C-alpha positions as MATLAB code, in Angstrom:
seq = 'MSRFADPQDPRFRAINTSIGFDYRLAPHDLDQSTAHARMLARVGILSDDELAQLERGLEEVRAEIADGRFVVKDDDEDIHMAVERRLTEIVGPVGGKLHTARSRNDQVATDVALFVHERAHVARQMLCQLMTLLADRAEEHVDWSMPGYTHLQRAQPVYLSHHLMAHFWRLRRDAQRFEFCAHQAQVMPLGSGALAGVNFETDRDGIAEELGFTSVAPNSLDAVSNRDFVLDYLSAAAICGTHLSQLGAELVLWSSEEFGFVELPDAFASGSSIMPQKKNPDAAELLRGKAPRIVGHLTALHGVLHALPLAYNKDLQEDKEHLFDTVDTLELALNAASGMVDGARFHRERLSQAASDEMLAATDVADLLVKRGMPFRQAHGVVAGLVRHSIDRGVALSDLSEDELAELAPSLDAGYYEVLAQSSWLESKVSAGGTGLERVREQLVLAREILQQQSTLTR';
ca = [
     -76.819   19.515   26.014;
     -74.865   16.823   27.911;
     -71.492   15.560   26.989;
     -73.257   11.980   27.227;
     -75.113   10.238   24.340;
     -76.883    7.586   26.244;
     -78.796    8.122   29.403;
     -77.938    6.868   32.701;
     -78.133    2.777   33.474;
     -81.051    2.798   36.023;
     -77.861    0.437   37.649;
     -75.275    3.073   37.321;
     -77.932    5.514   39.469;
     -78.353    3.227   42.339;
     -75.127    2.509   43.030;
     -73.908    6.592   42.553;
     -77.099    8.929   43.873;
     -75.768    9.439   47.474;
     -79.434   11.812   48.309;
     -80.775    8.835   50.113;
     -78.372    9.593   52.861;
     -76.417   12.968   52.388;
     -79.910   14.642   52.276;
     -78.723   15.141   56.516;
     -76.309   17.649   54.772;
     -79.472   20.504   53.665;
     -78.775   22.871   56.277;
     -75.356   23.347   55.994;
     -75.082   23.175   52.229;
     -77.903   26.204   52.722;
     -75.488   27.950   55.088;
     -72.786   27.299   52.976;
     -74.621   28.398   49.657;
     -76.071   31.906   51.489;
     -72.496   33.098   52.629;
     -70.961   31.759   48.590;
     -73.710   34.240   46.974;
     -72.694   36.973   49.669;
     -69.328   36.501   48.813;
     -70.425   36.340   44.737;
     -71.786   40.042   45.414;
     -69.212   41.017   47.350;
     -66.392   40.439   44.572;
     -68.890   41.580   41.540;
     -69.767   38.417   40.073;
     -73.644   38.871   41.053;
     -76.031   42.033   41.416;
     -77.333   43.518   44.510;
     -80.639   42.308   42.835;
     -79.592   38.895   42.059;
     -78.059   38.162   45.282;
     -81.602   39.461   46.695;
     -83.292   37.255   44.701;
     -80.925   33.876   45.677;
     -81.069   34.646   49.362;
     -84.748   34.778   48.844;
     -84.821   31.302   47.133;
     -82.241   29.973   49.738;
     -84.564   30.709   52.739;
     -87.738   29.240   50.345;
     -85.702   25.612   50.087;
     -84.752   25.790   54.283;
     -88.422   26.667   54.739;
     -89.449   23.517   52.533;
     -87.226   21.209   54.134;
     -87.381   22.233   57.476;
     -91.486   21.938   57.536;
     -90.981   18.575   54.960;
     -92.355   20.133   51.844;
     -89.461   19.511   50.098;
     -89.739   17.120   47.103;
     -86.935   14.890   46.111;
     -86.829   13.915   42.229;
     -85.892   11.187   40.511;
     -82.837   12.750   38.351;
     -81.709   14.624   42.097;
     -78.434   13.169   42.434;
     -77.280   14.182   45.656;
     -78.530   17.010   48.076;
     -76.069   19.663   46.304;
     -78.016   19.249   43.323;
     -81.725   18.804   44.684;
     -81.476   22.286   46.462;
     -79.647   24.028   43.512;
     -82.299   22.883   40.586;
     -85.102   23.254   43.534;
     -83.795   27.158   43.712;
     -83.522   27.514   40.054;
     -87.363   26.159   40.151;
     -88.176   29.276   42.379;
     -86.097   32.166   41.201;
     -85.196   31.150   37.747;
     -82.121   31.356   35.642;
     -80.180   33.196   38.530;
     -80.324   30.091   40.239;
     -77.621   28.377   37.927;
     -75.122   31.431   38.614;
     -74.601   29.991   42.371;
     -72.511   27.705   41.541;
     -69.644   30.472   39.832;
     -66.264   29.625   41.298;
     -67.051   26.406   42.868;
     -66.993   23.080   42.124;
     -69.265   20.065   44.437;
     -65.736   18.997   45.670;
     -65.126   21.729   47.833;
     -68.657   22.132   47.761;
     -69.110   18.708   49.562;
     -66.088   18.781   51.361;
     -67.463   22.445   53.448;
     -70.697   20.569   54.226;
     -68.874   17.522   55.803;
     -66.463   19.833   57.649;
     -69.255   21.758   59.093;
     -71.259   18.892   60.132;
     -68.244   17.053   62.160;
     -67.577   20.209   63.881;
     -71.054   20.745   64.952;
     -71.227   17.068   65.834;
     -68.208   17.090   67.340;
     -69.133   20.064   69.872;
     -72.368   18.246   70.419;
     -70.108   14.906   71.849;
     -67.873   16.884   74.052;
     -71.557   18.654   75.536;
     -72.820   14.693   75.767;
     -69.943   13.866   77.381;
     -69.709   16.794   79.996;
     -73.108   15.735   81.186;
     -72.168   12.094   82.012;
     -68.668   13.338   83.405;
     -70.833   15.371   85.605;
     -73.287   12.737   86.201;
     -70.199    9.838   87.274;
     -68.642   13.013   89.474;
     -72.168   13.356   90.846;
     -72.295    9.689   92.222;
     -68.679    9.570   93.396;
     -69.361   12.842   95.632;
     -72.674   10.540   96.490;
     -71.043    7.279   97.223;
     -67.219    9.019   98.065;
     -66.203    6.562  101.236;
     -68.194    3.565   99.911;
     -65.814    0.290   99.771;
     -66.351   -2.252   97.288;
     -63.298   -4.445   95.961;
     -61.233   -3.916   92.842;
     -60.580   -6.155   90.205;
     -57.693   -7.438   87.873;
     -59.054  -10.319   85.867;
     -62.008  -10.512   87.405;
     -60.852  -11.227   90.236;
     -60.922   -9.629   93.672;
     -57.692   -7.851   93.744;
     -57.180   -4.855   96.299;
     -59.791   -2.554   98.337;
     -61.210    0.779   96.984;
     -63.833    3.102   97.073;
     -66.552    2.911   94.736;
     -66.026    6.934   94.177;
     -62.623    6.155   92.891;
     -64.135    3.359   90.598;
     -66.481    5.689   89.315;
     -64.096    8.121   88.569;
     -61.787    6.209   86.980;
     -64.542    6.245   84.069;
     -64.515   10.082   84.618;
     -60.987   10.447   83.639;
     -61.103    7.902   80.305;
     -64.824   10.619   79.167;
     -62.252   13.662   80.122;
     -60.002   11.940   76.773;
     -62.512   11.109   75.106;
     -63.588   15.143   75.503;
     -60.377   16.237   74.164;
     -60.053   14.076   71.609;
     -63.496   15.707   70.396;
     -61.967   19.737   70.888;
     -59.201   18.199   68.377;
     -61.470   16.965   66.332;
     -63.303   20.040   66.022;
     -60.206   22.132   65.380;
     -59.626   19.835   62.439;
     -62.867   20.882   60.759;
     -62.490   24.290   61.031;
     -60.103   24.723   57.853;
     -62.321   25.690   55.282;
     -62.533   23.607   51.577;
     -64.776   26.257   50.219;
     -62.848   27.972   47.160;
     -60.375   25.369   45.891;
     -62.874   24.452   43.117;
     -62.773   21.057   41.537;
     -58.804   20.530   42.520;
     -56.747   23.241   41.032;
     -58.688   26.617   42.445;
     -61.325   28.636   40.371;
     -60.909   31.446   37.807;
     -61.824   34.520   39.977;
     -60.601   36.519   42.337;
     -62.969   35.701   45.310;
     -62.965   36.111   49.134;
     -62.220   32.940   51.144;
     -61.064   34.048   54.087;
     -64.616   36.174   54.200;
     -66.677   33.332   53.333;
     -64.743   31.514   56.173;
     -65.705   33.525   58.973;
     -68.939   33.666   58.130;
     -69.447   30.256   58.456;
     -67.552   29.787   61.506;
     -63.810   27.982   60.660;
     -60.772   29.942   61.582;
     -58.769   29.161   58.741;
     -59.138   28.130   54.738;
     -57.202   25.441   53.155;
     -53.712   26.264   52.019;
     -53.701   23.843   48.855;
     -56.702   22.944   46.610;
     -55.621   19.503   46.216;
     -55.532   18.647   49.341;
     -58.915   20.447   50.337;
     -61.226   18.669   47.899;
     -59.526   14.772   49.157;
     -59.559   15.447   52.529;
     -61.620   13.442   54.729;
     -58.499   13.564   57.851;
     -61.455   15.182   60.178;
     -63.590   12.374   59.199;
     -61.104   10.185   60.557;
     -60.522   11.690   63.616;
     -64.369   12.245   64.568;
     -64.654    8.044   63.627;
     -61.183    7.864   65.994;
     -62.404    9.914   68.789;
     -65.731    7.766   68.938;
     -64.346    4.405   68.251;
     -62.215    5.326   71.486;
     -64.911    6.787   73.585;
     -67.322    3.721   72.301;
     -64.721    1.502   73.871;
     -64.690    3.483   77.071;
     -68.387    2.966   76.994;
     -68.307   -0.337   76.697;
     -66.314   -1.357   79.407;
     -68.825    0.915   81.468;
     -71.293   -1.044   80.121;
     -69.750   -4.319   80.733;
     -69.334   -3.579   84.222;
     -72.932   -2.515   84.826;
     -74.002   -5.806   83.437;
     -71.762   -7.775   85.549;
     -72.528   -5.462   88.488;
     -76.133   -5.805   88.533;
     -76.133   -9.344   88.409;
     -77.753  -11.674   91.056;
     -73.676  -12.924   91.572;
     -72.578   -9.463   92.310;
     -75.476   -7.361   93.391;
     -73.300   -4.293   93.278;
     -76.228   -2.082   91.783;
     -79.478   -2.399   90.755;
     -80.123   -0.433   87.073;
     -82.826    1.813   86.840;
     -86.335    0.270   85.161;
     -86.232    2.678   82.613;
     -83.665    0.984   81.262;
     -83.935   -2.585   81.447;
     -86.589   -5.080   80.243;
     -88.248   -7.828   81.327;
     -88.319  -11.643   79.324;
     -90.941  -13.070   76.610;
     -90.977  -16.037   78.954;
     -89.245  -15.495   82.240;
     -91.518  -13.368   84.349;
     -88.991  -12.388   86.939;
     -85.527  -11.299   84.807;
     -85.059   -7.753   84.670;
     -82.621   -7.967   81.869;
     -79.776   -4.511   81.480;
     -79.939   -4.504   77.749;
     -78.855   -0.888   77.660;
     -75.682   -1.489   79.459;
     -75.163   -4.997   77.118;
     -75.799   -2.750   73.973;
     -73.310   -0.198   75.343;
     -70.989   -3.231   74.621;
     -72.330   -4.272   71.597;
     -72.178   -0.722   70.012;
     -68.518    0.340   70.373;
     -67.515   -2.435   67.525;
     -69.560   -0.658   65.085;
     -68.612    2.272   65.231;
     -64.577    1.079   65.185;
     -65.844   -0.834   61.737;
     -66.988    2.367   60.447;
     -63.464    3.833   61.430;
     -61.863    0.388   59.774;
     -63.901    0.850   56.717;
     -63.060    4.481   56.053;
     -59.652    3.768   56.212;
     -59.890    1.289   53.454;
     -61.392    3.570   51.197;
     -59.060    5.883   51.668;
     -55.799    3.806   51.374;
     -53.637    4.300   48.356;
     -56.400    7.090   47.317;
     -54.838    8.840   44.611;
     -55.168   13.115   44.719;
     -57.765   14.585   44.225;
     -61.093   13.859   44.340;
     -62.373   10.080   43.389;
     -65.800    8.864   44.052;
     -65.036    6.713   46.968;
     -64.870    9.719   48.814;
     -68.794    9.265   48.736;
     -68.278    6.031   50.921;
     -67.100    8.512   53.762;
     -70.862    9.791   54.742;
     -72.815    6.915   55.588;
     -69.957    5.657   57.966;
     -69.688    9.437   59.550;
     -73.453    9.518   59.743;
     -74.000    6.026   61.317;
     -71.370    6.542   63.705;
     -72.549   10.092   65.019;
     -75.844    8.505   65.729;
     -74.622    5.306   67.119;
     -72.187    7.595   69.423;
     -74.971    9.781   70.410;
     -77.577    7.032   71.649;
     -74.507    5.700   73.230;
     -73.795    8.727   75.418;
     -77.565    9.338   76.076;
     -78.139    5.973   77.578;
     -75.137    5.756   79.504;
     -75.915    9.182   81.158;
     -79.700    7.372   82.075;
     -78.031    4.400   83.463;
     -75.634    6.684   85.970;
     -77.913    8.993   86.752;
     -80.660    6.336   88.003;
     -78.343    3.453   89.086;
     -78.354    2.702   92.711;
     -75.818    0.882   94.695;
     -76.101   -1.494   97.652;
     -74.145   -0.838  100.212;
     -74.140   -3.551  102.132;
     -73.353   -5.628   99.316;
     -70.483   -4.097   98.063;
     -68.953   -3.521  101.489;
     -69.366   -7.333  102.177;
     -67.510   -7.874   99.458;
     -64.617   -5.620  100.781;
     -64.312   -7.580  103.419;
     -62.509  -10.458  102.123;
     -59.445  -10.440  104.158;
     -57.253  -11.628  101.214;
     -57.880   -8.011  100.206;
     -55.057   -6.982  102.240;
     -52.393   -9.276  101.291;
     -50.590   -6.646   99.645;
     -50.712   -4.405  102.882;
     -49.017   -7.104  104.795;
     -46.419   -7.448  102.453;
     -45.611   -3.722  103.110;
     -45.759   -3.839  106.074;
     -42.963   -6.370  105.804;
     -41.252   -4.346  103.332;
     -41.671   -1.319  106.182;
     -39.607   -3.514  107.931;
     -36.672   -3.718  105.610;
     -37.640   -6.943  103.577;
     -37.169   -7.083   99.861;
     -40.433   -6.908   98.226;
     -40.158  -10.125   96.682;
     -38.974  -11.783   99.444;
     -42.212  -10.456  100.990;
     -44.731  -10.892   98.983;
     -43.419  -15.153   98.956;
     -43.405  -14.751  102.737;
     -47.307  -13.756  102.486;
     -48.245  -16.268   99.770;
     -47.316  -18.677  101.854;
     -49.165  -17.416  104.441;
     -52.175  -16.981  102.026;
     -51.922  -20.861  101.003;
     -51.963  -21.881  104.401;
     -55.285  -20.221  105.808;
     -56.601  -21.696  102.266;
     -55.456  -24.603  103.250;
     -56.669  -24.543  106.797;
     -59.878  -23.383  105.883;
     -59.573  -19.959  108.127;
     -59.451  -16.293  107.223;
     -55.988  -14.787  107.755;
     -56.591  -13.700  110.507;
     -57.390  -16.206  112.354;
     -54.094  -17.764  111.846;
     -52.293  -18.102  115.303;
     -49.944  -15.888  116.631;
     -47.821  -19.945  116.942;
     -48.698  -19.851  113.297;
     -47.337  -16.757  112.058;
     -43.852  -17.092  114.227;
     -43.394  -20.039  112.112;
     -44.224  -19.181  108.927;
     -43.548  -15.321  109.119;
     -41.138  -14.501  112.019;
     -41.162  -10.929  110.898;
     -44.895  -10.410  111.549;
     -45.844   -9.391  114.823;
     -49.207   -7.952  116.284;
     -48.896   -5.117  113.719;
     -50.032   -7.989  111.108;
     -53.820   -8.360  112.597;
     -53.652   -4.473  112.971;
     -52.864   -4.366  109.362;
     -56.198   -6.884  108.837;
     -58.444   -4.567  110.479;
     -61.009   -2.985  107.279;
     -60.567   -0.210  107.638;
     -56.550    0.419  107.341;
     -57.083   -0.908  103.646;
     -57.863    1.996  101.810;
     -56.750    4.941  103.909;
     -53.340    2.889  103.602;
     -53.143    4.057   99.932;
     -51.589    7.735  100.737;
     -50.081    8.236   97.162;
     -51.124   11.117   94.490;
     -53.934    9.545   92.338;
     -54.702    5.860   95.077;
     -57.984    5.510   96.324;
     -57.627    7.139   99.598;
     -60.317    9.377  100.837;
     -58.064   12.691  101.004;
     -56.981   11.690   97.722;
     -60.162   10.935   96.122;
     -61.416   14.396   97.343;
     -58.309   15.559   95.271;
     -59.858   14.099   92.301;
     -63.268   15.784   92.774;
     -62.075   18.826   93.534;
     -60.128   18.876   90.209;
     -63.046   16.879   88.498;
     -65.321   20.412   89.170;
     -62.428   22.736   87.645;
     -62.406   20.509   84.573;
     -65.901   20.454   84.176;
     -66.791   24.278   84.821;
     -64.041   24.845   81.991;
     -66.022   22.503   79.693;
     -69.197   23.712   80.574;
     -67.464   26.932   79.120;
     -66.312   25.771   76.400;
     -69.607   23.718   75.064;
     -71.634   26.750   75.284;
];
């Protein structure tokens, strides 16, 4: 018996049905349903025999799904109804008792929370792997000099290790965001019913413990409508994707003939359909291109949730495709980034040559004047004049004569030429967090400690 006199229009079924994408929630739905059935038996709603039948049927459904034998029927609106339908086919009418004291509203929210918690954990593991590779490469190239950039113009020299570790610390923050996300997904919605709770004394804490939740949602209205943990995942993924896009952009630039700083592994590059000489950094380019896709999913879900009244609305079904594609896109990008970082081969001579541009020492010359009592702004102007004069003459800063120096910057003496000796440019950076070797090695020690902590958390 149905409340509706007319069958569903095929056009309505097309827009309403979600099993085409929520099928991937099946393992979580089966875990949840098993825990729910055991709870119903504990509180006396199911007999031991009925529980045994349900557990047997759910395991058979699980096996069919795992083996690819599960058949989706035309009237299966979503994976939750498909599992219940198949369960009832296997065990008979007792299958209909499984839905006692729950609604699809709290059921769906619980499945999604389980999925988000799982994938946030996976993201942290993958980030830990990429961070480890960056730290490894930094240690391998700890004293390799290169130019640092602002506005894509050579600015000051740094060690390659210092530059690689900048990406490490960004990913560290990403890992922390996914840790927060996993925590937010550990509040269990199940037991909230459609919106107002259920008419049975249930053991929500017991189900939460079995499923790995740390607490239960304290308000049923909030529980069935809450998708903050999905937004948390999408937000963390969007920021992480942006960081990966920046890493990808540098690999694209550095692997070009114009830079020549690195050669990417052949396994992560492609050729041209017409130009045999080409080696294209496609994977690095796609790190750039995938990031806005993830940001788009975050923006779209904000749009879905914006001004949505309590409690459940069908709009919430739109959370899944944004979430699922983001998970797949991010994990694909993290895997590719790890492969490129692991296989990248840096060119020390080209890096060193680029870092030997004396113009990169301009700030050091200004600081020399500051150490002799000149205000920095005045020192900045003096050195800018030296730079302009050397460019006009077409000579290096170190080729300026003592007479020219005396005329343009009387406060400078032979110490000027000592500052321009390349070895001093990097090691002059003595501040905490700077590019000096001692400071870089401090970073690496701290990074290893963090990675050790991360490996413990991600086991």
